[in-house]
PyMOL Python script that loads the backbone (N, CA, C, O; Angstrom):
from pymol import cmd

cmd.read_pdbstr("""\
ATOM      1  N   UNK A   1      11.871  -3.768  -8.162  1.00  0.00           N
ATOM      2  CA  UNK A   1      12.558  -4.928  -8.783  1.00  0.00           C
ATOM      3  C   UNK A   1      12.253  -5.199 -10.264  1.00  0.00           C
ATOM      4  O   UNK A   1      11.088  -5.404 -10.605  1.00  0.00           O
ATOM      5  N   UNK A   2      13.311  -5.209 -11.204  1.00  0.00           N
ATOM      6  CA  UNK A   2      12.845  -5.265 -12.407  1.00  0.00           C
ATOM      7  C   UNK A   2      13.845  -6.818 -12.511  1.00  0.00           C
ATOM      8  O   UNK A   2      14.962  -6.916 -12.002  1.00  0.00           O
ATOM      9  N   UNK A   3      13.090  -8.025 -13.342  1.00  0.00           N
ATOM     10  CA  UNK A   3      14.015  -8.933 -13.858  1.00  0.00           C
ATOM     11  C   UNK A   3      13.920  -8.761 -15.297  1.00  0.00           C
ATOM     12  O   UNK A   3      12.909  -8.509 -15.954  1.00  0.00           O
ATOM     13  N   UNK A   4      15.465  -8.980 -15.812  1.00  0.00           N
ATOM     14  CA  UNK A   4      15.933  -8.804 -17.477  1.00  0.00           C
ATOM     15  C   UNK A   4      16.504 -10.857 -17.561  1.00  0.00           C
ATOM     16  O   UNK A   4      17.083 -11.573 -16.744  1.00  0.00           O
ATOM     17  N   UNK A   5      15.999 -11.092 -18.841  1.00  0.00           N
ATOM     18  CA  UNK A   5      17.316 -12.146 -18.951  1.00  0.00           C
ATOM     19  C   UNK A   5      18.356 -11.730 -19.778  1.00  0.00           C
ATOM     20  O   UNK A   5      18.519 -10.520 -19.930  1.00  0.00           O
ATOM     21  N   UNK A   6      19.281 -12.736 -20.487  1.00  0.00           N
ATOM     22  CA  UNK A   6      20.261 -12.439 -20.164  1.00  0.00           C
ATOM     23  C   UNK A   6      20.057 -11.765 -22.030  1.00  0.00           C
ATOM     24  O   UNK A   6      20.921 -11.094 -22.595  1.00  0.00           O
ATOM     25  N   UNK A   7      19.026 -12.084 -22.513  1.00  0.00           N
ATOM     26  CA  UNK A   7      19.025 -11.421 -23.969  1.00  0.00           C
ATOM     27  C   UNK A   7      18.701  -9.990 -23.972  1.00  0.00           C
ATOM     28  O   UNK A   7      18.775  -9.329 -25.008  1.00  0.00           O
ATOM     29  N   UNK A   8      18.280  -9.398 -22.637  1.00  0.00           N
ATOM     30  CA  UNK A   8      17.440  -8.223 -22.297  1.00  0.00           C
ATOM     31  C   UNK A   8      16.482  -8.184 -22.545  1.00  0.00           C
ATOM     32  O   UNK A   8      16.117  -7.047 -22.842  1.00  0.00           O
ATOM     33  N   UNK A   9      15.583  -9.091 -22.608  1.00  0.00           N
ATOM     34  CA  UNK A   9      14.439  -8.862 -22.501  1.00  0.00           C
ATOM     35  C   UNK A   9      13.799  -8.425 -21.040  1.00  0.00           C
ATOM     36  O   UNK A   9      14.467  -8.737 -20.054  1.00  0.00           O
ATOM     37  N   UNK A  10      12.452  -7.671 -20.813  1.00  0.00           N
ATOM     38  CA  UNK A  10      12.071  -7.744 -19.611  1.00  0.00           C
ATOM     39  C   UNK A  10      10.741  -8.576 -19.378  1.00  0.00           C
ATOM     40  O   UNK A  10       9.703  -8.680 -20.032  1.00  0.00           O
ATOM     41  N   UNK A  11      11.277  -9.240 -17.947  1.00  0.00           N
ATOM     42  CA  UNK A  11      10.371 -10.481 -17.902  1.00  0.00           C
ATOM     43  C   UNK A  11       9.103  -9.920 -16.861  1.00  0.00           C
ATOM     44  O   UNK A  11       7.894 -10.117 -16.980  1.00  0.00           O
ATOM     45  N   UNK A  12       9.745  -9.256 -15.945  1.00  0.00           N
ATOM     46  CA  UNK A  12       9.067  -8.963 -14.234  1.00  0.00           C
ATOM     47  C   UNK A  12       9.237  -7.800 -14.145  1.00  0.00           C
ATOM     48  O   UNK A  12      10.110  -7.295 -14.851  1.00  0.00           O
ATOM     49  N   UNK A  13       8.619  -7.145 -13.429  1.00  0.00           N
ATOM     50  CA  UNK A  13       8.423  -5.954 -12.879  1.00  0.00           C
ATOM     51  C   UNK A  13       7.324  -5.693 -11.512  1.00  0.00           C
ATOM     52  O   UNK A  13       6.109  -5.605 -11.687  1.00  0.00           O
ATOM     53  N   UNK A  14       7.926  -5.598 -10.253  1.00  0.00           N
ATOM     54  CA  UNK A  14       7.127  -5.733  -9.108  1.00  0.00           C
ATOM     55  C   UNK A  14       7.837  -4.802  -8.036  1.00  0.00           C
ATOM     56  O   UNK A  14       9.048  -4.704  -7.839  1.00  0.00           O
ATOM     57  N   UNK A  15       6.802  -4.141  -7.388  1.00  0.00           N
ATOM     58  CA  UNK A  15       6.899  -3.097  -6.153  1.00  0.00           C
ATOM     59  C   UNK A  15       7.221  -4.295  -4.741  1.00  0.00           C
ATOM     60  O   UNK A  15       6.515  -5.184  -4.265  1.00  0.00           O
ATOM     61  N   UNK A  16       8.130  -3.975  -4.517  1.00  0.00           N
ATOM     62  CA  UNK A  16       8.426  -4.926  -3.425  1.00  0.00           C
ATOM     63  C   UNK A  16       8.614  -4.099  -1.795  1.00  0.00           C
ATOM     64  O   UNK A  16       9.286  -3.071  -1.717  1.00  0.00           O
ATOM     65  N   UNK A  17       8.030  -4.617  -0.752  1.00  0.00           N
ATOM     66  CA  UNK A  17       8.347  -3.443   0.429  1.00  0.00           C
ATOM     67  C   UNK A  17       9.488  -3.843   0.995  1.00  0.00           C
ATOM     68  O   UNK A  17       9.859  -5.009   0.864  1.00  0.00           O
ATOM     69  N   UNK A  18      10.126  -3.029   1.628  1.00  0.00           N
ATOM     70  CA  UNK A  18      11.230  -3.230   2.357  1.00  0.00           C
ATOM     71  C   UNK A  18      11.217  -4.651   3.203  1.00  0.00           C
ATOM     72  O   UNK A  18      11.907  -5.655   3.027  1.00  0.00           O
ATOM     73  N   UNK A  19      10.195  -4.383   4.176  1.00  0.00           N
ATOM     74  CA  UNK A  19       9.871  -5.640   5.065  1.00  0.00           C
ATOM     75  C   UNK A  19       9.691  -6.979   4.336  1.00  0.00           C
ATOM     76  O   UNK A  19       9.548  -7.826   5.217  1.00  0.00           O
ATOM     77  N   UNK A  20       9.642  -7.454   3.332  1.00  0.00           N
ATOM     78  CA  UNK A  20       9.581  -8.557   2.960  1.00  0.00           C
ATOM     79  C   UNK A  20      10.803  -9.002   1.690  1.00  0.00           C
ATOM     80  O   UNK A  20      10.719  -9.880   0.831  1.00  0.00           O
ATOM     81  N   UNK A  21      11.648  -8.263   1.901  1.00  0.00           N
ATOM     82  CA  UNK A  21      12.980  -8.519   1.185  1.00  0.00           C
ATOM     83  C   UNK A  21      13.362  -9.479   1.663  1.00  0.00           C
ATOM     84  O   UNK A  21      13.676 -10.343   0.845  1.00  0.00           O
ATOM     85  N   UNK A  22      13.525  -9.811   3.031  1.00  0.00           N
ATOM     86  CA  UNK A  22      14.548 -10.467   3.715  1.00  0.00           C
ATOM     87  C   UNK A  22      14.031 -12.354   3.252  1.00  0.00           C
ATOM     88  O   UNK A  22      14.756 -13.299   3.566  1.00  0.00           O
ATOM     89  N   UNK A  23      12.776 -12.523   2.540  1.00  0.00           N
ATOM     90  CA  UNK A  23      12.175 -13.623   1.912  1.00  0.00           C
ATOM     91  C   UNK A  23      11.082 -13.851   1.158  1.00  0.00           C
ATOM     92  O   UNK A  23       9.984 -14.388   1.302  1.00  0.00           O
ATOM     93  N   UNK A  24      11.978 -13.024  -0.093  1.00  0.00           N
ATOM     94  CA  UNK A  24      10.993 -12.769  -1.120  1.00  0.00           C
ATOM     95  C   UNK A  24      11.423 -13.823  -2.784  1.00  0.00           C
ATOM     96  O   UNK A  24      12.507 -13.776  -3.367  1.00  0.00           O
ATOM     97  N   UNK A  25      10.402 -14.538  -3.133  1.00  0.00           N
ATOM     98  CA  UNK A  25      10.882 -15.177  -4.101  1.00  0.00           C
ATOM     99  C   UNK A  25       9.891 -14.850  -5.082  1.00  0.00           C
ATOM    100  O   UNK A  25       8.752 -14.390  -5.004  1.00  0.00           O
ATOM    101  N   UNK A  26      10.772 -15.282  -6.206  1.00  0.00           N
ATOM    102  CA  UNK A  26       9.996 -14.702  -7.794  1.00  0.00           C
ATOM    103  C   UNK A  26      10.975 -15.647  -8.767  1.00  0.00           C
ATOM    104  O   UNK A  26      12.088 -16.063  -8.444  1.00  0.00           O
ATOM    105  N   UNK A  27      10.468 -15.824  -9.708  1.00  0.00           N
ATOM    106  CA  UNK A  27      10.475 -16.440 -11.306  1.00  0.00           C
ATOM    107  C   UNK A  27      10.595 -18.080 -10.872  1.00  0.00           C
ATOM    108  O   UNK A  27      11.542 -18.770 -11.250  1.00  0.00           O
ATOM    109  N   UNK A  28       9.581 -18.558 -10.090  1.00  0.00           N
ATOM    110  CA  UNK A  28       9.153 -19.674  -9.908  1.00  0.00           C
ATOM    111  C   UNK A  28       8.888 -20.440 -11.447  1.00  0.00           C
ATOM    112  O   UNK A  28       9.143 -21.641 -11.530  1.00  0.00           O
ATOM    113  N   UNK A  29       8.483 -19.862 -12.380  1.00  0.00           N
ATOM    114  CA  UNK A  29       7.978 -19.602 -13.626  1.00  0.00           C
ATOM    115  C   UNK A  29       9.199 -20.144 -14.644  1.00  0.00           C
ATOM    116  O   UNK A  29       9.214 -21.050 -15.477  1.00  0.00           O
ATOM    117  N   UNK A  30      10.109 -19.283 -14.248  1.00  0.00           N
ATOM    118  CA  UNK A  30      11.432 -19.075 -15.464  1.00  0.00           C
ATOM    119  C   UNK A  30      12.056 -20.488 -15.746  1.00  0.00           C
ATOM    120  O   UNK A  30      12.202 -21.227 -14.772  1.00  0.00           O
ATOM    121  N   UNK A  31      12.354 -20.834 -16.712  1.00  0.00           N
ATOM    122  CA  UNK A  31      13.757 -21.670 -17.110  1.00  0.00           C
ATOM    123  C   UNK A  31      14.844 -21.842 -16.365  1.00  0.00           C
ATOM    124  O   UNK A  31      15.328 -20.775 -15.989  1.00  0.00           O
ATOM    125  N   UNK A  32      15.219 -22.482 -16.130  1.00  0.00           N
ATOM    126  CA  UNK A  32      17.103 -22.619 -15.890  1.00  0.00           C
ATOM    127  C   UNK A  32      17.789 -21.520 -16.700  1.00  0.00           C
ATOM    128  O   UNK A  32      17.624 -21.199 -17.877  1.00  0.00           O
ATOM    129  N   UNK A  33      18.588 -21.037 -15.777  1.00  0.00           N
ATOM    130  CA  UNK A  33      19.551 -19.720 -17.014  1.00  0.00           C
ATOM    131  C   UNK A  33      19.701 -18.949 -16.303  1.00  0.00           C
ATOM    132  O   UNK A  33      19.281 -19.119 -15.158  1.00  0.00           O
ATOM    133  N   UNK A  34      20.339 -17.809 -16.647  1.00  0.00           N
ATOM    134  CA  UNK A  34      20.785 -16.776 -15.766  1.00  0.00           C
ATOM    135  C   UNK A  34      20.162 -15.445 -16.166  1.00  0.00           C
ATOM    136  O   UNK A  34      19.872 -15.167 -17.330  1.00  0.00           O
ATOM    137  N   UNK A  35      19.961 -14.566 -15.023  1.00  0.00           N
ATOM    138  CA  UNK A  35      18.690 -13.664 -14.970  1.00  0.00           C
ATOM    139  C   UNK A  35      19.691 -12.150 -14.209  1.00  0.00           C
ATOM    140  O   UNK A  35      20.577 -12.379 -13.385  1.00  0.00           O
ATOM    141  N   UNK A  36      19.457 -11.133 -14.519  1.00  0.00           N
ATOM    142  CA  UNK A  36      19.386  -9.866 -14.436  1.00  0.00           C
ATOM    143  C   UNK A  36      18.376  -9.239 -13.492  1.00  0.00           C
ATOM    144  O   UNK A  36      17.211  -9.067 -13.850  1.00  0.00           O
ATOM    145  N   UNK A  37      18.883  -8.846 -12.104  1.00  0.00           N
ATOM    146  CA  UNK A  37      17.916  -8.789 -11.347  1.00  0.00           C
ATOM    147  C   UNK A  37      18.216  -7.104 -11.047  1.00  0.00           C
ATOM    148  O   UNK A  37      19.363  -6.740 -10.789  1.00  0.00           O
ATOM    149  N   UNK A  38      17.263  -6.285 -11.098  1.00  0.00           N
ATOM    150  CA  UNK A  38      18.111  -4.700 -10.966  1.00  0.00           C
ATOM    151  C   UNK A  38      16.884  -4.088  -9.753  1.00  0.00           C
ATOM    152  O   UNK A  38      15.680  -3.958  -9.973  1.00  0.00           O
ATOM    153  N   UNK A  39      17.415  -3.863  -8.808  1.00  0.00           N
ATOM    154  CA  UNK A  39      16.650  -3.298  -7.484  1.00  0.00           C
ATOM    155  C   UNK A  39      16.869  -1.805  -7.082  1.00  0.00           C
ATOM    156  O   UNK A  39      17.961  -1.416  -6.667  1.00  0.00           O
ATOM    157  N   UNK A  40      15.957  -1.113  -7.199  1.00  0.00           N
ATOM    158  CA  UNK A  40      16.081   0.407  -6.975  1.00  0.00           C
ATOM    159  C   UNK A  40      15.448   0.969  -5.872  1.00  0.00           C
ATOM    160  O   UNK A  40      14.223   1.011  -5.984  1.00  0.00           O
ATOM    161  N   UNK A  41      15.871   1.374  -4.930  1.00  0.00           N
ATOM    162  CA  UNK A  41      15.174   2.352  -3.966  1.00  0.00           C
ATOM    163  C   UNK A  41      16.032   3.656  -3.998  1.00  0.00           C
ATOM    164  O   UNK A  41      17.227   3.837  -4.235  1.00  0.00           O
ATOM    165  N   UNK A  42      14.860   4.628  -3.629  1.00  0.00           N
ATOM    166  CA  UNK A  42      14.900   5.754  -3.656  1.00  0.00           C
ATOM    167  C   UNK A  42      15.895   6.242  -5.265  1.00  0.00           C
ATOM    168  O   UNK A  42      15.558   6.165  -6.447  1.00  0.00           O
ATOM    169  N   UNK A  43      16.910   6.630  -4.755  1.00  0.00           N
ATOM    170  CA  UNK A  43      17.825   7.143  -5.928  1.00  0.00           C
ATOM    171  C   UNK A  43      19.156   6.170  -5.930  1.00  0.00           C
ATOM    172  O   UNK A  43      20.205   6.672  -6.335  1.00  0.00           O
ATOM    173  N   UNK A  44      19.154   5.084  -5.583  1.00  0.00           N
ATOM    174  CA  UNK A  44      20.060   4.028  -5.520  1.00  0.00           C
ATOM    175  C   UNK A  44      19.493   2.746  -6.126  1.00  0.00           C
ATOM    176  O   UNK A  44      18.546   2.134  -5.631  1.00  0.00           O
ATOM    177  N   UNK A  45      20.287   2.307  -7.479  1.00  0.00           N
ATOM    178  CA  UNK A  45      19.880   1.264  -8.303  1.00  0.00           C
ATOM    179  C   UNK A  45      20.985   0.009  -8.027  1.00  0.00           C
ATOM    180  O   UNK A  45      22.099   0.490  -8.235  1.00  0.00           O
ATOM    181  N   UNK A  46      21.083  -1.164  -7.706  1.00  0.00           N
ATOM    182  CA  UNK A  46      21.896  -2.204  -7.440  1.00  0.00           C
ATOM    183  C   UNK A  46      21.372  -3.644  -8.650  1.00  0.00           C
ATOM    184  O   UNK A  46      20.227  -4.084  -8.542  1.00  0.00           O
ATOM    185  N   UNK A  47      22.221  -4.165  -9.595  1.00  0.00           N
ATOM    186  CA  UNK A  47      21.948  -5.038 -10.360  1.00  0.00           C
ATOM    187  C   UNK A  47      22.826  -6.156  -9.809  1.00  0.00           C
ATOM    188  O   UNK A  47      23.991  -6.081  -9.420  1.00  0.00           O
ATOM    189  N   UNK A  48      21.732  -7.569  -9.880  1.00  0.00           N
ATOM    190  CA  UNK A  48      22.438  -8.268  -9.273  1.00  0.00           C
ATOM    191  C   UNK A  48      22.171  -9.541 -10.437  1.00  0.00           C
ATOM    192  O   UNK A  48      21.158  -9.424 -11.128  1.00  0.00           O
ATOM    193  N   UNK A  49      23.104 -10.808 -10.673  1.00  0.00           N
ATOM    194  CA  UNK A  49      23.083 -11.653 -11.404  1.00  0.00           C
ATOM    195  C   UNK A  49      22.510 -12.625 -10.647  1.00  0.00           C
ATOM    196  O   UNK A  49      22.783 -12.830  -9.464  1.00  0.00           O
ATOM    197  N   UNK A  50      21.700 -13.246 -11.316  1.00  0.00           N
ATOM    198  CA  UNK A  50      21.340 -14.783 -10.298  1.00  0.00           C
ATOM    199  C   UNK A  50      20.857 -15.733 -11.357  1.00  0.00           C
ATOM    200  O   UNK A  50      20.032 -15.522 -12.246  1.00  0.00           O
ATOM    201  N   UNK A  51      21.610 -16.934 -11.055  1.00  0.00           N
ATOM    202  CA  UNK A  51      21.587 -18.027 -11.906  1.00  0.00           C
ATOM    203  C   UNK A  51      20.173 -19.025 -11.274  1.00  0.00           C
ATOM    204  O   UNK A  51      19.926 -18.852 -10.081  1.00  0.00           O
ATOM    205  N   UNK A  52      19.539 -19.740 -11.820  1.00  0.00           N
ATOM    206  CA  UNK A  52      18.619 -20.537 -11.738  1.00  0.00           C
ATOM    207  C   UNK A  52      19.002 -21.708 -12.333  1.00  0.00           C
ATOM    208  O   UNK A  52      19.203 -21.632 -13.545  1.00  0.00           O
ATOM    209  N   UNK A  53      19.166 -22.827 -11.781  1.00  0.00           N
ATOM    210  CA  UNK A  53      19.238 -24.075 -12.137  1.00  0.00           C
ATOM    211  C   UNK A  53      18.143 -25.098 -12.226  1.00  0.00           C
ATOM    212  O   UNK A  53      18.399 -26.247 -12.587  1.00  0.00           O
TER     213      UNK A  53
END
""", "prot")
cmd.dss("prot")
cmd.show_as("cartoon", "prot")
cmd.util.cbc("prot")
cmd.orient("prot")
């Protein structure tokens, strides 16, 4: 899992186990804003845009 802010700055890189994904929290210290969360598993990559209020 990799987290970027909207300016493209890398904020966090973490390895997360599949069994922890259903209830995994991140970004508690981030200010309000929009972030891109990039999740890679094997050869598949998904990007999710997250809004923190």
